C-alpha angles and dihedrals in degrees: 000000000000090000093045089056093047087049093059091041087054090048090050089058088073091068088067089067102027100107128218131209088255131097130206127235089259093057097256120130115249126243125221090244093057091051090050093048095054091045087057091051088050094053089056092047097049099036095089092052100047117119089236133041111255133197096248094195090054092046095049092048089050092049093047095050101034094096098031088105088065090069084072105019096039128228117288113187116244090236091062094053092045090065100038124055089187092054090048091053091047091050091051093048093048091047093047091051090048096050089046090052090051090047093052093044092054094039124187126033096336093055089044091050096052090046093051093047094052091046088051091050091051094048091052093203106117120070091248091052093048091050092048092049091050094050088051090057096040093050091053091053093045088053093048092051089050093051128077109275090232085074091064125098120221093252089056089062086063093042089062088076098041102073097084094084089062096054105033092099090071128048096213096048089046090054087051091048093052091051095049090046090052089052090050091048091052090051094051091047090050089053092052094249120151102249094185092056089049089054094057 
């Protein structure tokens, strides 16, 4: 089992150089691992203020493994799958294959746990999964706000105003989302972008 665990740890190293469509405030492109790390910190920070009590251990595990499949399947930006049903299906197929490979590598109860956590995150039905999904979306928007607006694609101007549907189940996350959205709106206005057109 030791070798199996080391095999998954080695797989996870790929997330340190799997790049996302996000840039840091210093102009460097962000890795998947960096996104996941800050999501984990966010989970710890928001947990005491959520409307419902959550299992923080479960939430953290879910956050930490939610993008592990991208070590094998790669990262496909959300705006790409939004515009292509075929690409969306391919992404799902690739990620399903990756999580099954991880499950089989780890074997037994540990493999089952990671598989079940990933499936729960994808279903977005439990409170922990909804929180993890919301943090995923919020961290992306925070990072965009911190980056130079020249790194934003036109579709991301509109996406600034589309995160509320992921946080409206929880009053604290909704408050956070509104602040983050306002920061994004200020950034767009400062760049001379038509905010009202973005909201349509």
